[in-house]
Backbone as CSV, one residue per row, in Angstrom:
resi,resn,N_x,N_y,N_z,CA_x,CA_y,CA_z,C_x,C_y,C_z
1,MET,-51.567,-30.940,-9.970,-50.124,-30.599,-10.305,-49.309,-31.651,-10.696
2,PRO,-48.656,-31.949,-11.553,-47.910,-33.002,-12.155,-46.831,-33.387,-10.991
3,LEU,-46.463,-34.495,-10.559,-45.550,-35.104,-9.858,-44.089,-34.312,-10.043
4,GLU,-43.939,-34.301,-11.318,-42.276,-33.390,-11.678,-42.411,-32.056,-11.548
5,ASN,-43.427,-31.466,-11.492,-43.389,-30.167,-11.290,-43.298,-29.957,-9.928
6,ARG,-44.032,-30.714,-9.087,-43.841,-30.710,-7.634,-42.399,-30.836,-7.261
7,SER,-41.818,-31.977,-7.746,-40.495,-32.143,-7.537,-39.509,-30.824,-7.882
8,LEU,-39.626,-30.468,-8.925,-39.023,-29.455,-9.494,-39.092,-28.054,-8.457
9,LYS,-40.143,-27.806,-8.111,-40.539,-26.787,-7.206,-39.799,-26.941,-6.062
10,ALA,-39.711,-28.322,-5.444,-39.283,-28.690,-3.940,-37.606,-28.543,-3.972
11,ARG,-37.120,-28.797,-5.123,-35.745,-28.605,-5.415,-35.439,-27.325,-5.415
12,TYR,-36.317,-26.538,-6.255,-35.914,-24.914,-6.202,-36.070,-24.353,-4.775
13,ARG,-36.755,-25.028,-4.096,-37.175,-24.484,-2.712,-35.886,-24.791,-1.680
14,ARG,-35.399,-25.863,-2.055,-34.227,-26.156,-1.203,-32.998,-25.420,-1.501
15,GLU,-32.968,-25.136,-2.925,-31.585,-24.586,-3.423,-31.889,-22.793,-2.788
16,TRP,-33.083,-22.561,-2.864,-33.115,-21.141,-2.465,-32.989,-20.948,-0.928
17,ILE,-33.175,-22.061,-0.021,-32.987,-21.992,1.300,-31.590,-22.008,1.538
18,VAL,-30.715,-22.975,0.843,-29.353,-23.130,0.695,-28.818,-21.776,0.599
19,ARG,-29.219,-21.142,-0.338,-28.516,-20.020,-0.837,-28.801,-18.751,0.169
20,ALA,-29.983,-18.834,0.604,-30.315,-17.871,1.645,-29.428,-17.684,2.756
21,GLY,-29.341,-19.250,3.102,-28.572,-19.294,4.476,-27.106,-19.131,4.159
22,THR,-26.653,-19.521,3.050,-25.094,-19.217,2.883,-24.781,-17.766,3.152
23,PHE,-25.845,-16.566,2.180,-25.865,-15.287,2.140,-25.935,-14.979,3.793
24,LEU,-26.767,-15.133,4.438,-27.056,-14.934,5.956,-25.773,-15.031,6.508
25,CYS,-24.836,-16.061,6.531,-23.690,-16.575,7.134,-22.632,-15.382,6.796
26,ALA,-22.513,-15.268,5.328,-21.803,-14.096,4.901,-21.928,-12.762,5.313
27,ALA,-23.240,-12.498,5.382,-23.669,-11.217,5.826,-23.256,-10.990,7.300
28,ILE,-23.484,-12.055,8.164,-23.334,-12.143,9.640,-21.688,-11.628,9.887
29,SER,-20.884,-12.460,8.687,-19.270,-12.261,9.034,-19.039,-10.564,8.799
30,ILE,-19.624,-10.022,7.612,-19.428,-8.808,7.217,-19.733,-7.627,8.410
31,LEU,-21.097,-7.818,8.747,-21.750,-6.968,9.728,-20.950,-7.339,11.055
32,THR,-20.404,-8.408,11.598,-19.494,-8.227,12.604,-18.329,-7.431,12.568
33,THR,-17.716,-7.632,11.296,-16.392,-6.953,11.310,-16.909,-5.162,11.190
34,ILE,-17.782,-4.984,10.647,-18.274,-3.687,10.513,-18.678,-3.215,12.007
35,GLY,-19.088,-3.763,12.674,-19.406,-3.585,14.133,-18.348,-3.452,15.053
36,ILE,-17.156,-4.286,14.674,-16.048,-3.902,15.454,-15.359,-2.927,15.354
37,ILE,-15.337,-2.688,13.630,-14.757,-1.275,13.380,-15.329,-0.052,13.965
38,TYR,-16.781,-0.256,13.859,-17.467,1.054,14.702,-17.201,1.028,15.899
39,VAL,-17.385,0.317,16.807,-17.036,0.467,18.149,-15.603,1.017,18.410
40,LEU,-14.590,0.457,17.527,-13.439,0.615,17.956,-13.145,1.912,17.646
41,VAL,-13.453,2.552,16.399,-13.777,3.728,15.768,-14.244,4.892,16.613
42,SER,-15.464,4.471,17.309,-16.379,5.531,17.952,-15.768,5.679,19.310
43,GLU,-15.311,4.627,19.948,-14.961,4.762,21.105,-13.565,5.505,21.102
44,SER,-12.643,5.311,20.292,-11.130,5.827,20.128,-11.404,7.453,20.051
45,ILE,-12.760,7.862,19.366,-12.707,9.125,18.988,-12.400,10.297,20.317
46,GLY,-12.996,9.790,21.325,-13.014,10.489,22.583,-11.499,10.570,23.040
47,PHE,-10.576,9.466,22.962,-9.207,9.629,23.185,-8.515,10.474,22.234
48,PHE,-8.780,10.270,21.322,-8.163,11.198,20.063,-8.278,12.735,20.364
49,LYS,-9.494,13.015,21.011,-9.619,14.360,21.383,-8.871,14.757,22.300
50,GLU,-8.388,14.011,23.207,-7.405,14.524,24.317,-6.129,14.165,23.888
51,VAL,-5.855,13.197,23.349,-4.485,12.916,22.910,-4.416,13.198,21.209
52,SER,-3.402,13.752,20.789,-3.093,13.918,19.201,-2.600,12.608,18.660
53,VAL,-3.115,12.280,17.480,-2.693,11.105,16.760,-1.237,10.950,16.687
54,MET,-0.779,12.085,16.392,0.980,12.180,16.290,1.615,11.569,17.439
55,LYS,1.080,12.224,18.723,1.663,12.145,19.726,1.705,10.455,20.224
56,PHE,0.389,10.090,19.863,-0.044,8.554,20.063,0.869,7.855,19.092
57,THR,1.198,7.862,18.099,1.585,6.909,16.815,3.338,7.403,17.165
58,THR,3.803,8.234,17.521,5.377,8.492,17.688,6.115,8.569,18.893
59,GLY,5.102,8.899,20.087,5.550,8.718,21.326,6.590,7.500,21.712
60,THR,7.465,7.636,22.688,8.242,6.557,22.869,8.106,6.313,24.243
61,THR,7.265,6.820,25.198,6.814,6.386,26.580,5.386,6.094,26.626
62,TRP,5.090,5.065,27.221,3.848,4.836,27.548,3.507,4.378,28.869
63,GLY,2.696,5.505,29.599,2.482,5.349,30.939,1.316,6.454,31.377
64,PRO,0.035,5.692,30.633,-1.305,6.480,31.168,-1.185,6.552,32.701
65,PRO,-1.852,7.740,33.328,-2.622,8.822,32.352,-1.690,10.225,32.062
66,ASN,-0.399,9.788,31.996,0.459,11.070,31.356,1.202,10.776,30.049
67,GLU,1.441,9.593,30.134,2.063,9.428,28.583,1.540,8.448,27.651
68,PHE,1.339,8.830,26.429,0.445,7.844,25.331,1.231,7.589,24.170
69,GLY,2.517,7.356,24.346,3.138,7.047,23.133,3.088,5.708,23.072
70,VAL,2.482,4.911,21.906,2.130,3.472,21.931,3.394,2.828,21.330
71,LEU,4.396,3.697,20.945,5.337,2.607,20.327,6.093,1.557,21.166
72,PRO,6.149,2.079,22.505,6.797,0.633,23.324,5.913,-0.529,23.085
73,LEU,4.513,-0.331,23.290,3.484,-1.546,22.914,3.814,-2.359,21.604
74,VAL,4.041,-1.409,20.687,3.906,-1.861,19.107,5.179,-2.691,18.965
75,SER,6.318,-2.102,19.725,7.454,-2.629,19.354,7.748,-4.060,20.330
76,GLY,7.157,-4.146,21.469,7.148,-5.415,22.112,6.063,-6.504,21.530
77,THR,4.913,-5.951,20.930,4.172,-6.690,20.003,5.129,-7.499,18.839
78,MET,5.661,-6.530,18.048,6.662,-7.047,16.926,7.653,-8.035,17.064
79,ILE,8.214,-7.733,18.556,9.419,-8.317,18.598,9.263,-9.885,19.133
80,ILE,7.850,-9.864,19.683,7.636,-11.241,19.911,6.911,-12.055,19.029
81,ALA,6.239,-11.313,18.270,5.878,-11.845,16.746,6.924,-12.393,15.912
82,VAL,8.076,-11.481,15.968,9.369,-11.970,15.142,10.069,-13.222,15.461
83,LEU,10.176,-13.212,16.979,10.887,-14.174,17.866,10.055,-15.573,17.523
84,ALA,8.577,-15.442,17.636,7.897,-16.661,17.591,8.014,-17.050,16.078
85,GLY,8.087,-16.162,14.963,8.179,-16.527,13.342,9.705,-17.204,13.257
86,ILE,10.564,-16.694,13.906,11.993,-17.419,13.712,11.912,-18.798,14.211
87,ILE,11.088,-19.116,15.165,11.098,-20.584,15.749,10.256,-21.283,14.720
88,ALA,8.924,-20.752,14.531,7.825,-21.438,14.002,8.171,-21.679,12.526
89,ILE,8.483,-20.537,11.650,8.455,-20.893,10.365,9.219,-21.830,10.025
90,PRO,10.869,-21.864,10.212,11.394,-23.032,9.394,11.022,-24.360,10.305
91,LEU,10.561,-24.549,11.431,10.250,-25.760,11.888,9.032,-26.208,11.324
92,GLY,8.082,-25.338,11.305,6.795,-25.611,10.512,6.995,-26.200,9.196
93,LEU,7.707,-25.409,8.528,7.840,-25.571,6.967,8.714,-26.903,6.786
94,LEU,9.790,-27.277,7.534,10.322,-28.712,7.470,9.373,-29.655,7.886
95,GLY,8.816,-29.324,8.884,7.854,-30.336,9.377,6.771,-30.795,8.234
96,ALA,6.582,-29.848,7.465,5.390,-29.860,6.378,6.008,-30.653,5.575
97,VAL,7.397,-30.322,5.077,7.845,-31.051,4.167,8.158,-32.400,4.314
98,TYR,8.596,-32.699,5.497,8.746,-34.212,5.880,7.246,-35.016,5.815
99,LEU,6.093,-34.337,6.231,4.922,-35.124,6.462,4.185,-35.093,4.791
100,SER,4.548,-34.097,3.944,4.083,-34.273,2.627,5.089,-35.194,1.815
101,GLU,6.414,-35.096,1.979,7.296,-35.662,0.875,8.125,-37.016,1.346
102,TYR,8.053,-37.125,2.667,8.997,-38.170,3.126,8.163,-39.202,4.163
103,ALA,7.165,-38.536,4.682,6.723,-39.764,5.747,5.795,-40.608,4.963
104,ASN,5.485,-41.895,5.430,4.720,-42.814,4.894,3.244,-42.755,5.545
105,GLU,2.299,-43.196,5.221,0.831,-42.861,5.637,0.719,-43.087,7.169
106,ARG,1.214,-44.316,7.600,1.242,-44.562,9.140,1.774,-43.327,10.131
107,VAL,3.042,-43.119,9.604,3.677,-42.123,10.385,2.605,-40.733,10.283
108,ARG,2.294,-40.551,9.147,1.768,-39.261,8.910,0.175,-39.104,9.640
109,LEU,-0.301,-40.344,9.821,-1.499,-40.581,10.646,-1.441,-40.550,11.974
110,ILE,0.019,-40.678,12.730,0.239,-40.425,13.923,0.892,-38.857,14.167
111,MET,1.613,-38.659,13.310,2.059,-37.297,13.625,1.448,-36.022,13.560
112,LYS,0.520,-36.071,12.452,-0.161,-34.792,12.094,-1.058,-34.411,13.365
113,PRO,-2.025,-35.409,13.870,-2.784,-35.338,14.864,-2.039,-34.968,16.194
114,VAL,-0.912,-35.595,16.399,-0.230,-35.014,17.592,0.327,-33.396,17.516
115,LEU,0.873,-33.229,16.231,1.205,-31.826,15.807,-0.084,-30.614,15.997
116,GLU,-1.080,-31.194,15.722,-2.341,-30.288,15.664,-2.651,-30.092,17.061
117,LEU,-2.545,-30.989,17.780,-2.903,-31.106,19.285,-2.524,-29.820,19.906
118,LEU,-1.090,-29.435,19.640,-0.829,-28.289,19.913,-1.656,-26.773,19.898
119,ALA,-2.337,-26.842,18.779,-3.241,-25.712,18.559,-4.470,-25.896,19.428
120,GLY,-4.616,-26.971,20.230,-5.926,-27.131,21.129,-5.512,-26.739,22.559
121,ILE,-4.266,-26.301,22.869,-3.772,-26.274,24.027,-4.269,-24.714,24.380
122,PRO,-4.727,-24.534,25.690,-5.257,-23.215,25.948,-3.876,-22.352,26.175
123,THR,-4.009,-21.085,25.732,-2.919,-20.191,25.755,-2.275,-19.847,27.132
124,ILE,-3.365,-19.723,28.099,-2.640,-19.792,29.499,-1.773,-20.879,29.742
125,VAL,-2.000,-22.074,29.366,-1.140,-23.104,29.699,0.003,-22.798,28.953
126,TYR,0.121,-22.400,27.681,1.552,-22.113,27.370,2.301,-20.981,28.322
127,GLY,1.365,-19.911,28.873,2.020,-19.120,29.583,2.786,-19.702,30.728
128,PHE,2.010,-20.571,31.603,2.629,-21.100,32.632,3.817,-22.227,32.386
129,PHE,3.794,-22.480,31.067,4.767,-23.569,30.480,6.074,-22.629,30.435
130,ALA,5.687,-21.270,30.045,7.115,-20.409,29.955,7.518,-19.923,30.973
131,VAL,6.615,-19.817,32.107,7.184,-19.455,33.502,7.856,-20.376,34.317
132,THR,7.273,-21.490,34.187,7.911,-22.906,35.091,8.853,-23.374,34.350
133,PHE,8.967,-23.559,33.150,9.829,-24.423,32.256,11.181,-23.589,31.658
134,VAL,10.486,-22.815,30.307,11.230,-22.228,29.624,12.107,-21.241,30.285
135,THR,11.565,-20.254,30.905,12.356,-19.319,31.693,13.715,-19.913,32.611
136,PRO,13.243,-20.763,33.678,14.265,-21.562,34.036,15.373,-22.257,33.504
137,GLN,15.046,-22.640,32.381,15.974,-23.407,31.531,16.768,-22.173,30.742
138,LEU,16.219,-21.273,30.386,17.039,-20.106,29.842,17.898,-19.447,30.939
139,LYS,17.662,-19.399,32.226,18.232,-18.814,33.146,19.365,-19.482,33.444
140,LYS,19.776,-20.923,32.842,20.920,-21.764,32.919,22.149,-21.220,32.035
141,LEU,21.526,-20.510,30.865,22.400,-20.165,29.807,22.747,-18.448,30.020
142,LEU,21.792,-17.895,30.710,21.485,-16.228,30.634,21.210,-16.119,32.436
143,PRO,22.205,-16.336,33.271,21.796,-16.106,34.625,21.351,-14.582,34.941
144,ASP,21.344,-13.509,34.340,20.931,-12.364,34.702,19.558,-12.324,33.985
145,LEU,18.727,-13.339,33.323,17.753,-13.378,32.698,16.614,-12.939,33.945
146,PRO,15.903,-11.888,33.729,14.671,-11.439,34.703,13.546,-12.604,34.317
147,ALA,12.778,-12.658,35.565,11.682,-13.886,35.399,10.860,-13.685,34.329
148,TYR,10.620,-12.309,33.983,9.786,-12.042,32.778,10.466,-11.499,31.683
149,ASN,10.455,-11.909,30.546,11.107,-11.631,29.420,10.712,-11.714,28.046
150,ALA,11.078,-10.940,27.230,10.605,-11.325,25.737,10.994,-12.569,25.096
151,LEU,12.193,-13.016,25.529,12.519,-14.132,24.840,11.842,-15.723,25.254
152,SER,11.701,-15.641,26.510,10.640,-16.837,26.882,9.383,-16.764,26.183
153,ALA,8.718,-15.424,25.989,7.568,-15.320,25.374,7.422,-15.675,23.921
154,GLY,8.528,-15.290,23.424,8.529,-15.428,21.852,8.847,-16.928,21.592
155,ILE,9.508,-17.731,22.396,9.685,-19.218,22.281,8.284,-20.024,22.599
156,VAL,7.588,-19.475,23.566,6.507,-20.483,23.821,5.219,-19.989,22.641
157,VAL,5.341,-18.847,22.068,4.115,-18.410,20.996,4.579,-19.033,19.681
158,GLY,6.032,-19.224,19.620,6.379,-19.903,18.392,5.981,-21.538,18.621
159,ILE,5.941,-21.777,19.619,5.693,-23.285,19.673,3.924,-23.398,19.552
160,MET,3.333,-22.395,19.819,1.835,-22.134,19.817,1.435,-22.163,18.387
161,ILE,2.076,-21.368,17.583,1.959,-21.283,16.083,2.306,-22.318,15.272
162,LEU,3.031,-22.937,15.707,3.982,-23.946,14.807,2.880,-24.913,14.051
163,PRO,1.687,-25.337,14.830,0.674,-26.059,13.940,0.247,-25.196,12.759
164,ILE,-0.256,-24.251,13.043,-0.705,-23.375,11.865,0.523,-23.259,10.628
165,VAL,1.531,-22.986,10.900,2.500,-23.034,9.675,2.627,-24.522,8.993
166,ALA,2.718,-25.503,10.093,3.042,-26.909,9.570,1.904,-27.235,8.836
167,SER,0.666,-27.088,9.250,-0.641,-27.817,8.823,-0.849,-26.954,7.334
168,LEU,-1.102,-25.895,7.287,-1.478,-24.885,6.166,-0.287,-25.243,5.112
169,SER,1.056,-25.244,5.398,1.980,-25.446,4.466,1.939,-26.754,3.850
170,GLU,1.558,-27.774,4.768,1.793,-29.223,4.011,0.274,-29.205,3.478
171,GLU,-0.713,-28.512,3.419,-1.879,-28.661,2.597,-1.245,-28.056,1.279
172,ALA,-0.583,-26.925,1.362,-0.275,-26.300,0.223,0.581,-27.163,-0.721
173,LEU,1.815,-28.009,0.186,2.307,-28.695,-0.633,1.771,-29.757,-1.420
174,ASN,0.835,-30.376,-0.793,-0.008,-31.418,-1.265,-0.665,-30.904,-2.331
175,ALA,-1.000,-29.824,-2.643,-1.915,-29.297,-3.676,-1.075,-29.288,-4.839
176,VAL,-0.003,-29.426,-4.821,1.188,-29.380,-5.847,0.893,-30.542,-6.855
177,PRO,0.488,-30.555,-8.066,0.177,-31.624,-8.726,1.271,-32.560,-8.833
178,ARG,1.115,-34.039,-8.653,1.985,-35.032,-8.508,2.897,-35.102,-9.785
179,SER,2.315,-34.633,-10.956,3.061,-34.808,-12.340,4.227,-33.947,-12.217
180,LEU,4.071,-32.766,-11.427,5.164,-31.869,-11.693,6.379,-32.491,-11.007
181,ARG,6.314,-33.429,-9.704,7.167,-34.026,-9.284,7.658,-35.190,-10.060
182,GLU,7.211,-35.835,-10.696,7.374,-37.317,-11.408,8.206,-36.279,-12.679
183,GLY,7.664,-35.324,-13.255,8.652,-34.583,-14.508,9.838,-34.345,-13.924
184,GLY,9.951,-33.866,-12.822,11.416,-33.434,-12.425,12.179,-34.593,-11.892
185,LEU,11.538,-35.546,-11.761,12.425,-36.854,-11.278,12.827,-37.676,-12.251
186,ALA,11.866,-37.375,-13.318,12.184,-38.126,-14.884,13.283,-37.450,-15.462
187,LEU,13.505,-35.994,-15.191,14.645,-35.338,-16.006,15.935,-35.686,-15.102
188,GLY,15.855,-36.422,-14.089,17.191,-36.955,-13.305,17.553,-36.163,-12.147
189,ALA,16.610,-35.105,-11.538,16.757,-34.413,-10.191,16.438,-35.379,-9.276
190,THR,17.216,-35.127,-7.993,16.969,-35.800,-6.868,15.578,-35.539,-6.108
191,LYS,15.230,-35.905,-5.042,14.312,-35.806,-4.721,14.193,-34.285,-3.779
192,GLY,15.475,-34.289,-3.186,15.650,-33.013,-2.637,15.614,-31.872,-3.635
193,GLU,15.984,-32.111,-4.827,16.276,-30.967,-5.815,14.627,-30.829,-6.299
194,VAL,13.978,-31.834,-6.515,12.573,-31.564,-6.889,11.852,-30.853,-5.811
195,ILE,11.904,-31.128,-4.342,11.183,-30.330,-3.531,11.742,-28.968,-3.628
196,ARG,13.194,-28.597,-3.483,13.332,-27.036,-3.591,13.254,-26.598,-4.671
197,GLY,13.278,-27.171,-5.775,12.946,-26.189,-7.175,11.716,-26.581,-7.550
198,ILE,10.878,-27.324,-7.414,9.441,-27.528,-8.195,8.257,-27.189,-6.973
199,VAL,8.650,-28.257,-5.826,7.518,-28.227,-4.954,7.092,-27.227,-4.166
200,ILE,8.279,-26.517,-3.442,8.139,-25.371,-2.340,7.795,-24.095,-3.412
201,PRO,8.358,-24.060,-4.459,8.081,-22.802,-5.530,6.672,-22.857,-5.825
202,GLY,6.326,-23.938,-6.202,4.764,-24.272,-6.757,3.745,-23.966,-5.441
203,ALA,3.995,-24.222,-4.405,3.199,-23.986,-3.255,3.407,-22.593,-2.256
204,LEU,4.163,-21.780,-3.003,4.744,-20.573,-2.337,3.492,-19.636,-1.932
205,SER,2.499,-19.647,-2.595,1.516,-18.705,-2.100,0.763,-19.444,-1.136
206,GLY,0.606,-20.455,-0.897,0.023,-21.119,0.281,1.012,-21.117,1.353
207,ILE,2.250,-21.184,1.068,2.883,-21.199,2.253,3.445,-19.790,2.746
208,MET,3.115,-18.608,2.028,3.381,-17.224,2.474,2.049,-17.120,3.265
209,SER,1.029,-17.575,2.942,-0.300,-17.496,3.565,-0.443,-17.952,4.885
210,ALA,0.495,-19.167,4.898,0.618,-19.817,6.524,1.406,-18.988,7.131
211,PHE,2.659,-18.476,6.660,3.355,-17.709,7.443,2.817,-16.320,8.036
212,LEU,2.313,-15.602,7.058,1.770,-14.412,7.752,0.355,-14.426,8.629
213,LEU,-0.335,-15.737,8.266,-1.455,-15.856,9.003,-0.851,-16.358,10.482
214,ALA,0.158,-16.882,10.769,0.839,-17.337,11.813,1.304,-16.157,12.822
215,LEU,2.042,-15.072,11.902,2.348,-14.089,12.462,1.407,-12.950,12.905
216,ALA,0.187,-13.078,12.229,-0.874,-12.312,12.848,-1.444,-12.940,14.127
217,ARG,-1.570,-14.117,13.950,-1.903,-15.037,14.862,-0.925,-14.318,16.565
218,ALA,0.573,-14.566,16.120,1.545,-14.400,17.084,1.407,-12.923,17.709
219,ALA,0.909,-12.090,16.786,0.887,-10.482,17.407,-0.393,-10.223,17.827
220,GLY,-1.496,-11.150,17.956,-2.390,-11.038,18.699,-2.848,-11.923,20.026
221,GLU,-1.834,-12.526,20.207,-1.530,-13.321,21.437,-1.427,-12.623,22.666
222,THR,-2.308,-13.124,23.742,-2.496,-12.369,24.753,-1.940,-12.800,25.990
223,MET,-2.544,-14.072,26.494,-2.435,-14.797,27.691,-1.003,-15.147,28.129
224,ALA,-0.551,-15.969,27.140,0.634,-16.719,27.110,1.787,-15.380,27.145
225,VAL,1.530,-14.314,26.441,2.650,-13.225,26.486,2.461,-12.546,27.946
226,THR,1.280,-12.393,28.431,1.209,-11.397,29.451,1.812,-12.358,30.872
227,LEU,1.909,-13.568,30.819,2.297,-14.512,31.783,3.887,-14.297,31.614
228,ALA,4.264,-14.516,30.434,5.788,-14.695,30.218,6.467,-13.502,29.924
229,ALA,6.045,-12.429,29.376,6.789,-11.190,29.113,6.702,-10.055,30.115
230,GLY,5.738,-10.293,30.998,5.381,-9.260,31.827,4.530,-7.984,31.494
231,GLN,4.485,-6.901,32.079,3.508,-6.027,31.815,4.262,-4.766,31.899
232,MET,5.580,-4.509,31.618,6.413,-3.431,31.409,6.648,-2.895,30.004
233,PRO,6.171,-1.804,29.730,6.062,-1.195,28.415,7.633,-0.596,28.382
234,ASN,8.503,-1.197,27.266,9.605,-0.875,27.316,10.306,-0.952,25.721
235,LEU,10.562,0.178,25.446,11.044,0.383,23.850,12.524,-0.132,23.936
236,THR,12.767,-1.287,23.494,14.064,-1.607,23.422,14.216,-3.017,22.395
237,TRP,15.487,-3.296,21.990,15.524,-4.496,21.136,16.208,-5.598,21.839
238,ASP,16.374,-5.213,23.100,16.910,-6.290,24.163,15.939,-7.423,24.506
239,VAL,15.924,-8.782,23.653,14.820,-9.460,24.215,14.922,-10.226,25.343
240,THR,16.038,-10.011,25.979,15.969,-10.471,27.639,15.082,-9.544,28.553
241,GLN,14.574,-8.526,28.011,14.005,-7.610,29.164,12.515,-7.772,28.947
242,SER,11.786,-7.382,30.174,10.683,-7.466,30.051,9.764,-6.505,29.287
243,MET,8.983,-6.951,28.351,8.048,-6.154,27.403,6.446,-6.254,27.762
244,GLN,5.957,-5.431,27.145,4.058,-5.554,27.155,3.716,-5.299,25.726
245,THR,2.916,-6.304,25.138,2.257,-6.090,24.191,1.221,-5.300,24.265
246,MET,0.281,-5.297,23.022,-0.620,-4.328,22.980,-1.622,-5.110,23.576
247,SER,-1.951,-6.398,22.992,-3.109,-7.428,23.629,-2.808,-7.303,24.743
248,ALA,-1.650,-7.500,25.845,-1.545,-7.736,26.952,-2.036,-6.479,27.812
249,TYR,-1.752,-5.394,27.229,-2.092,-4.288,27.618,-3.417,-3.713,27.873
250,ILE,-4.362,-4.335,26.565,-5.840,-4.477,26.665,-6.158,-5.191,27.946
251,VAL,-5.675,-6.162,28.036,-6.072,-7.125,29.252,-6.131,-6.478,30.709
252,SER,-5.064,-5.907,30.875,-4.857,-4.894,31.940,-5.714,-4.144,32.144
253,ILE,-6.062,-3.420,31.181,-7.360,-2.228,31.233,-8.657,-2.952,31.485
254,ALA,-8.684,-3.793,30.840,-10.120,-4.667,30.679,-10.510,-5.123,32.082
255,LYS,-9.307,-5.457,32.766,-9.777,-5.997,34.221,-10.804,-5.023,34.942
256,GLY,-10.763,-3.752,34.963,-11.655,-2.918,35.349,-11.093,-1.538,36.359
257,GLU,-9.788,-1.719,36.365,-8.951,-0.695,37.550,-9.401,0.665,36.677
258,ALA,-9.320,0.852,35.379,-9.219,2.165,35.069,-11.027,2.685,35.263
259,PRO,-11.116,3.871,35.674,-12.725,4.274,35.695,-13.229,4.236,34.145
260,ALA,-14.482,3.906,33.993,-15.050,4.026,32.621,-15.194,5.620,32.433
261,GLY,-14.964,5.622,30.924,-15.095,7.087,30.503,-13.725,7.997,30.657
262,SER,-12.793,7.582,31.209,-11.694,8.194,31.568,-10.931,7.900,30.363
263,VAL,-9.673,8.996,30.287,-8.721,8.718,29.144,-8.063,7.147,29.120
264,GLU,-7.763,6.958,30.297,-6.878,5.791,30.541,-7.944,4.601,30.208
265,TYR,-9.038,4.646,30.394,-10.042,3.536,30.107,-10.192,3.663,28.249
266,GLN,-10.269,4.782,27.758,-10.375,5.230,26.309,-9.142,4.559,25.653
267,THR,-7.884,4.476,26.543,-6.844,4.004,25.602,-6.968,2.316,25.283
268,LEU,-7.888,1.805,25.998,-8.286,0.452,25.488,-8.597,0.140,24.012
269,PHE,-9.379,1.167,23.770,-10.084,1.199,22.248,-8.902,1.666,21.339
270,ALA,-8.235,2.649,21.692,-7.405,3.091,20.948,-6.255,2.121,20.315
271,VAL,-5.455,1.604,21.752,-4.848,0.525,21.296,-5.402,-0.659,20.681
272,GLY,-6.692,-1.051,20.724,-7.404,-2.153,20.106,-7.337,-1.777,18.567
273,LEU,-7.767,-0.475,18.351,-7.682,0.228,16.969,-6.404,-0.092,16.518
274,ALA,-5.263,0.360,16.915,-4.041,0.200,16.676,-3.707,-1.126,16.200
275,LEU,-3.913,-2.115,17.022,-3.452,-3.575,16.795,-4.593,-4.133,15.681
276,PHE,-5.684,-3.775,15.572,-6.836,-4.074,14.565,-5.804,-3.687,13.136
277,VAL,-5.403,-2.477,12.887,-4.787,-1.968,12.034,-3.931,-2.711,11.404
278,ILE,-2.895,-3.186,12.382,-1.555,-3.637,12.373,-1.802,-5.189,11.509
279,THR,-2.919,-5.787,12.226,-3.247,-7.370,11.676,-3.734,-7.155,10.213
280,LEU,-4.988,-6.357,10.213,-5.540,-5.977,9.092,-4.344,-5.713,7.835
281,THR,-3.393,-4.996,8.281,-2.550,-4.680,7.348,-1.700,-6.196,6.909
282,MET,-1.394,-6.989,7.985,-0.695,-8.159,7.535,-1.713,-8.998,6.842
283,ASN,-2.973,-9.211,6.879,-3.726,-9.869,6.170,-3.807,-9.252,4.756
284,MET,-3.752,-8.043,4.385,-3.961,-7.539,3.101,-2.736,-7.799,2.564
285,LEU,-1.651,-7.782,3.335,-0.157,-7.999,2.639,-0.195,-9.622,2.173
286,ALA,-0.728,-10.584,3.205,-0.854,-11.940,2.746,-1.550,-12.155,1.645
287,GLN,-2.661,-11.442,1.303,-3.744,-11.612,0.368,-2.820,-11.046,-1.003
288,LYS,-2.038,-10.074,-0.986,-1.483,-9.572,-2.161,-0.439,-10.521,-2.591
289,LEU,0.386,-11.094,-1.619,1.472,-12.090,-1.986,0.861,-13.124,-2.539
290,VAL,-0.272,-13.901,-1.956,-0.930,-15.060,-2.475,-1.469,-14.789,-3.727
291,THR,-1.948,-13.703,-4.059,-2.309,-13.302,-5.609,-1.322,-13.307,-6.479
292,ARG,-0.342,-12.674,-6.128,1.072,-12.636,-6.877,1.604,-14.032,-7.188
293,TYR,1.782,-14.811,-6.096,2.569,-15.880,-6.484,1.703,-17.175,-7.292
294,ARG,0.342,-16.814,-6.879,-0.555,-17.777,-7.531,-0.529,-17.686,-9.201
295,LEU,-0.611,-16.482,-9.239,-0.583,-15.973,-10.947,0.596,-16.517,-11.642
296,LYS,1.803,-16.510,-10.730,3.079,-16.667,-11.178,3.519,-18.346,-11.356
297,TYR,2.478,-19.193,-10.422,3.011,-20.565,-10.452,1.804,-21.514,-10.820
298,ALA,0.710,-20.808,-11.227,-0.715,-21.454,-11.487,-0.352,-22.225,-12.850
């Protein structure tokens, strides 16, 4: 066989191996998602045979084995996620603007790794930080604040998701072509006007993705919220009160106190399915917004 043919066949073989490997990775991801959905749905069927879907989704009291209204858990999850977003979104976006538009290379090389270091801290450490530092500081302003409260949990979760917002937003800002900035400056706009009127709108799809990804991360946070917010299902808008999120409840049941096969044990999968639906909806919304604004600013 000529040398050229052998070389061509070897190249095709390598390409086939790479193609098969990438397909296998994609298939594993899809199969994993299908497996998660199957487990959640199949295990939740037994629960919904005992408790109606309407009672589960509209009930305002959560207290197994008698009360199964999931709204207190959903409200606790959403309130803490919103509090975290109020902190992380503006700070993260401003930090991204500074790193992308104002910081010199030396400052960027120092600040960005330090910022991303926050993402590597274990979440339980954030929980201890909330209990030992954030809550005592808040008590100085709010003397009647209980030891476990949603406000403290929202603050530490906001700090925790800050690197997600800042890093992804900075990447989106850097992806805006330099020529657009130069064109705005050439027309007489100030640097601030270029950022507000050209750079941020041009990167809006990536920024929105960062926001919604961070909020989905906050909605699924477990250990920090469990330590900071407590384990009291409470349907209230008062952020100074103790609350329990969906993921925190799953942790409490997963400790093994509920007998396997009981309705209380099956709530683990029902709540997990509800949390999966919420985060999936947020991700679908993010994808829709990204597609919409990408077409607009392409």
